[in-house]
C-alpha positions in Angstrom: -43.4 -13.3 -54.2 -41.6 -10.8 -52.6 -43.7 -8.3 -54.3 -47.2 -10.0 -54.2 -46.8 -12.1 -51.0 -44.8 -9.4 -48.9 -47.0 -9.9 -45.7 -46.4 -13.9 -45.8 -42.6 -13.7 -46.5 -41.7 -11.1 -43.9 -42.6 -13.6 -41.3 -40.1 -16.1 -42.6 -37.4 -17.0 -40.3 -33.6 -17.5 -40.5 -33.0 -21.1 -41.5 -29.9 -22.9 -40.0 -30.4 -25.8 -42.5 -30.6 -23.3 -45.6 -27.4 -21.6 -44.2 -25.6 -24.7 -45.0 -26.9 -25.4 -48.4 -23.8 -23.8 -50.1 -21.5 -26.2 -48.1 -23.3 -29.3 -49.5 -25.7 -30.1 -46.6 -28.9 -31.1 -48.1 -27.2 -31.0 -51.6 -30.4 -32.4 -53.2 -31.9 -29.0 -53.1 -29.1 -27.1 -54.9 -29.4 -28.8 -58.1 -28.8 -26.2 -61.1 -32.0 -25.3 -62.9 -32.0 -25.4 -66.8 -32.3 -21.9 -68.3 -35.3 -21.5 -70.3 -34.7 -19.9 -73.6 -37.4 -17.5 -75.1 -35.8 -17.4 -78.6 -34.7 -13.8 -78.2 -30.9 -13.0 -78.7 -29.0 -10.9 -76.4 -25.6 -9.7 -76.2 -22.9 -7.4 -74.4 -25.1 -4.2 -74.5 -27.9 -6.2 -72.5 -25.3 -7.2 -69.9 -24.0 -3.8 -69.6 -27.5 -2.4 -69.2 -28.1 -4.7 -66.2 -24.8 -3.9 -64.6 -25.4 -0.2 -64.8 -29.0 -0.3 -63.4 -27.5 -2.5 -60.5 -24.9 0.2 -60.1 -27.4 3.1 -60.2 -29.7 1.2 -57.7 -26.8 0.6 -55.5 -25.9 4.2 -55.2 -29.4 5.0 -54.2 -29.6 2.3 -51.5 -26.2 3.3 -50.1 -27.2 7.1 -50.0 -30.9 7.0 -48.9 -31.3 3.2 -47.4 -32.7 0.1 -48.5 -36.4 1.2 -48.7 -35.9 3.7 -51.5 -36.3 2.0 -54.8 -37.2 -1.6 -53.4 -39.9 -2.0 -55.5 -38.3 -0.8 -58.7 -35.5 -3.4 -58.0 -37.7 -6.1 -57.4 -39.9 -5.2 -60.6 -36.9 -4.8 -62.7 -35.4 -8.2 -61.5 -38.4 -10.1 -62.0 -39.4 -8.9 -65.4 -36.5 -7.6 -67.5 -33.6 -9.3 -65.9 -35.5 -12.8 -65.6 -36.3 -12.5 -69.3 -32.7 -11.8 -70.2 -31.6 -14.8 -68.2 -34.0 -16.9 -70.4 -32.6 -15.3 -73.8 -30.4 -16.9 -76.1 -26.8 -15.4 -76.1 -24.4 -15.1 -79.0 -21.7 -16.8 -76.7 -21.8 -19.3 -73.6 -19.4 -16.6 -72.0 -22.1 -13.7 -72.5 -24.9 -16.0 -70.9 -22.7 -16.6 -67.9 -22.0 -12.8 -67.5 -25.5 -12.1 -67.5 -26.3 -14.8 -64.8 -23.7 -13.1 -62.9 -25.0 -9.8 -63.4 -28.6 -11.1 -62.3 -27.2 -12.6 -59.4 -25.7 -9.3 -58.2 -29.3 -7.8 -58.6 -30.6 -10.6 -56.5 -28.1 -10.0 -53.8 -29.2 -6.2 -53.6 -32.8 -7.4 -53.4 -31.9 -9.5 -50.3 -29.7 -6.8 -48.9 -32.8 -4.4 -49.2 -34.8 -7.0 -47.3 -32.1 -7.2 -44.7 -32.2 -3.5 -44.3 -35.8 -3.7 -43.8 -35.3 -6.2 -40.8 -36.5 -9.2 -43.1 -33.8 -11.7 -42.3 -35.4 -14.9 -43.5 -36.4 -13.3 -46.7 -32.8 -11.7 -47.3 -31.6 -15.2 -46.7 -33.6 -16.6 -49.6 -32.4 -13.9 -52.0 -28.9 -14.4 -51.0 -29.3 -18.2 -51.7 -30.9 -17.4 -55.1 -27.6 -15.2 -55.7 -25.6 -18.0 -55.0 -27.4 -20.5 -57.3 -27.0 -17.9 -60.2 -23.2 -17.8 -59.7 -23.0 -21.4 -59.7 -25.2 -21.5 -62.9 -22.6 -19.0 -64.3 -19.6 -21.0 -63.1 -18.1 -17.8 -61.6 -15.8 -18.8 -58.8 -15.3 -15.4 -57.5 -18.6 -14.3 -57.5 -19.6 -17.6 -55.7 -17.3 -16.5 -53.0 -18.7 -13.1 -52.8 -22.1 -14.6 -52.2 -20.9 -17.1 -49.7 -19.2 -14.2 -47.6 -22.5 -12.4 -47.5 -24.2 -15.7 -46.3 -21.6 -15.7 -43.6 -21.9 -12.1 -42.7 -25.9 -12.6 -42.7 -25.6 -15.6 -40.3 -23.2 -13.4 -37.9 -25.3 -10.2 -38.3 -28.5 -12.4 -37.2 -27.0 -14.1 -34.4 -26.8 -17.7 -36.1 -23.0 -18.5 -36.1 -23.5 -22.3 -36.7 -22.0 -22.3 -40.2 -20.5 -18.8 -40.3 -16.7 -20.3 -40.1 -17.3 -22.8 -42.8 -19.1 -20.4 -45.2 -16.1 -17.9 -44.7 -13.5 -20.4 -45.3 -15.3 -21.4 -48.6 -15.8 -18.0 -49.7 -12.1 -17.2 -49.1 -11.0 -20.5 -50.9 -13.0 -19.3 -54.2 -11.2 -16.0 -54.3 -7.5 -16.4 -52.8 -5.0 -15.2 -55.4 -7.7 -14.6 -57.9 -8.7 -11.2 -57.1 -6.9 -7.9 -56.1 -5.5 -7.8 -52.6 -7.9 -5.2 -51.3 -10.8 -7.4 -52.6 -9.3 -10.4 -50.7 -9.0 -8.4 -47.6 -12.8 -8.4 -47.3 -12.8 -12.0 -47.2 -10.1 -12.4 -44.9 -11.7 -10.1 -42.4 -15.0 -11.9 -42.8 -13.2 -15.1 -41.6 -12.1 -13.0 -38.8 -15.5 -11.8 -37.6 -16.5 -15.5 -38.0 -13.9 -16.6 -35.6 -14.7 -14.1 -33.2 -18.2 -15.1 -33.2 -17.3 -18.6 -32.8 -15.4 -17.9 -29.5 -11.8 -17.2 -30.7 -11.6 -13.3 -30.6 -7.6 -13.3 -30.2 -7.0 -15.5 -33.3 -9.6 -13.3 -34.9 -7.4 -10.2 -34.2 -4.5 -11.7 -35.8 -6.5 -12.7 -38.9 -8.1 -9.1 -39.0 -4.5 -7.9 -38.9 -3.5 -10.0 -42.1 -6.7 -8.3 -43.9 -5.5 -4.9 -42.9 -2.3 -5.6 -44.6 -4.0 -6.8 -47.8 -6.2 -3.7 -47.8 -3.5 -1.5 -47.7 -1.3 -3.4 -50.1 -2.9 -2.6 -53.4 -5.5 -0.5 -55.1 -8.7 -1.3 -56.3 -11.5 -4.0 -55.9 -13.3 -6.6 -58.0 -16.7 -7.3 -58.9 -19.6 -6.3 -57.0 -17.3 -5.2 -54.0 -16.3 -2.2 -56.2 -19.9 -0.7 -55.5 -19.3 -0.7 -51.7 -16.5 1.6 -51.1 -13.0 1.4 -49.8 -11.9 -2.0 -48.6 -10.1 -0.5 -45.7 -13.4 1.0 -44.3 -15.1 -2.6 -44.4 -11.9 -4.0 -42.6 -12.0 -1.2 -40.0 -15.7 -1.7 -39.3 -15.2 -5.5 -38.7 -12.0 -5.1 -36.7 -14.2 -2.6 -34.4 -16.6 -5.3 -34.0 -14.1 -7.8 -32.8 -12.7 -5.4 -30.5 -15.9 -4.6 -29.0 -16.4 -8.2 -28.2 -13.2 -8.2 -26.3 -14.1 -5.2 -24.5 -11.6 -3.1 -25.9 -13.8 0.2 -26.7 -11.0 2.5 -26.9 -9.5 0.5 -29.8 -13.0 -0.2 -31.4 -13.7 3.6 -31.0 -10.5 4.1 -33.1 -11.6 1.7 -36.1 -15.2 3.0 -36.1 -13.7 6.5 -36.5 -11.6 5.4 -39.5 -14.3 3.7 -41.0 -16.6 6.7 -40.7 -13.9 8.9 -42.4 -13.6 6.6 -45.5 -17.3 6.7 -45.9 -17.9 10.2 -45.2 -18.2 12.4 -48.2 -19.1 9.6 -50.7 -22.5 8.1 -51.5 -22.1 5.7 -48.6 -24.3 7.9 -46.1 -26.0 5.2 -44.4 -22.9 3.3 -43.6 -21.3 6.4 -42.6 -23.9 7.4 -40.1 -24.1 3.8 -38.6 -20.2 3.9 -38.2 -20.5 7.2 -36.3 -23.2 6.0 -34.1 -21.1 3.1 -33.3 -18.2 5.2 -32.6 -20.2 7.3 -30.2 -21.5 4.0 -28.4 -17.5 3.0 -28.0 -16.9 6.5 -26.5 -19.8 6.0 -24.2 -18.6 2.6 -23.0 -15.3 4.5 -21.9 -17.5 7.0 -20.0 -16.8 10.0 -22.4 -20.2 11.3 -22.1 -19.9 14.8 -23.6 -17.9 13.3 -26.5 -20.2 10.5 -27.3 -23.2 12.9 -27.4 -21.4 15.2 -29.9 -20.5 12.0 -32.1 -24.1 10.9 -31.7 -25.4 14.3 -32.9 -23.2 13.8 -36.0 -24.6 10.6 -36.8 -28.1 12.0 -36.5 -27.1 14.6 -39.0 -25.9 12.0 -41.4 -29.2 10.0 -41.1 -31.1 12.8 -42.9 -33.5 11.4 -45.6 -32.3 7.7 -44.9 -35.2 5.1 -44.6 -33.7 2.0 -43.1 -34.7 -0.4 -40.3 -31.1 -0.7 -39.2 -30.6 2.9 -39.1 -33.9 3.2 -37.0 -32.4 0.4 -34.7 -29.3 2.3 -34.2 -31.2 5.4 -33.1 -33.4 3.2 -30.7 -30.2 1.9 -29.1 -28.7 5.2 -28.9 -31.8 6.3 -27.0 -31.4 3.4 -24.7 -27.8 4.6 -23.9 -29.0 8.0 -23.4 -31.7 6.9 -20.8 -28.8 5.9 -18.6 -26.9 9.3 -19.0 -30.0 11.4 -18.3 -30.4 9.5 -15.0 -26.8 10.8 -14.1 -28.1 14.2 -14.7 -26.2 14.9 -18.3 -27.8 18.0 -20.1 -26.4 17.2 -23.3 -27.9 13.7 -23.0 -31.4 15.2 -22.6 -31.0 17.5 -25.6 -29.8 14.7 -27.9 -32.5 12.3 -26.7 -35.1 15.0 -27.7 -33.5 15.1 -31.1 -33.4 11.3 -31.4 -37.2 11.2 -30.4 -38.3 13.6 -33.0 -36.1 11.8 -35.6 -37.8 8.4 -34.8 -41.1 10.1 -35.0 -40.6 11.7 -38.3 -39.3 8.5 -39.9 -42.0 6.3 -38.6 
């Protein structure tokens, strides 16, 4: 449907009711589907192939944006991977691993939809990913899917179920994953609390997330594809501080996140973090510093195809418009660059 009916599906809106499905609301809609078996026999080699393809697609996504390789991800998921999910496996454990691998790719399809500004479609892919982890009876990856659904609600301004989703996600992984991985779930809860009107409590929880991120090494499962846990903790802490009006604190954390991502394949998030750092500097009245930081952000956006990145540049131009009216020359020059960038990436 994503491939053949994109025009219809991109009009799909975020559903508050659907957000609650993993929490048990309207549970009649989340009965597990029985796997259809084709008679083919698959094993570890096929599982490893799907994982390797997902990692490759993820690296391209992080470096060049969600619109690079989107059709390839969808075609691979709806043909090869779908057939493998219907295949016979040598052991039940291998079948569960394949379903979890498919869930990871379904999540990536949702992430690409979100990066294209298609929030309703992204939510449907995330729910599909969650359903596959349930079918696999994979608790930690169920937690990952729940965490993504919580963040999706926050990012789209739908806070109704985010605290419950974050709590459910954390319950699935607490004590079952490395400390840096657990920090991602704790900081998700912190963001949810901030959005629910408890920013001071959220900061305390974010502090616990930082301690976890720095207390060990390595991440588990899909989280290993998305860079250092400390970077994610930094960026979410910055968002909480921004809500509190602490732009100096937010600047420090955005800058730290950007440093973690810079020089890795995570080019898009590095650029977005740098753009947010500039905005925090602008909010403090540091015009020249903000323009220099925004200039670095634009440098990092070369070759990226992403609606989120475009929106960051549109926001940047809106901030620059106010600075231009005050006569800031650096703002005019940077605005010209941003305008050309938007034209070239249209």
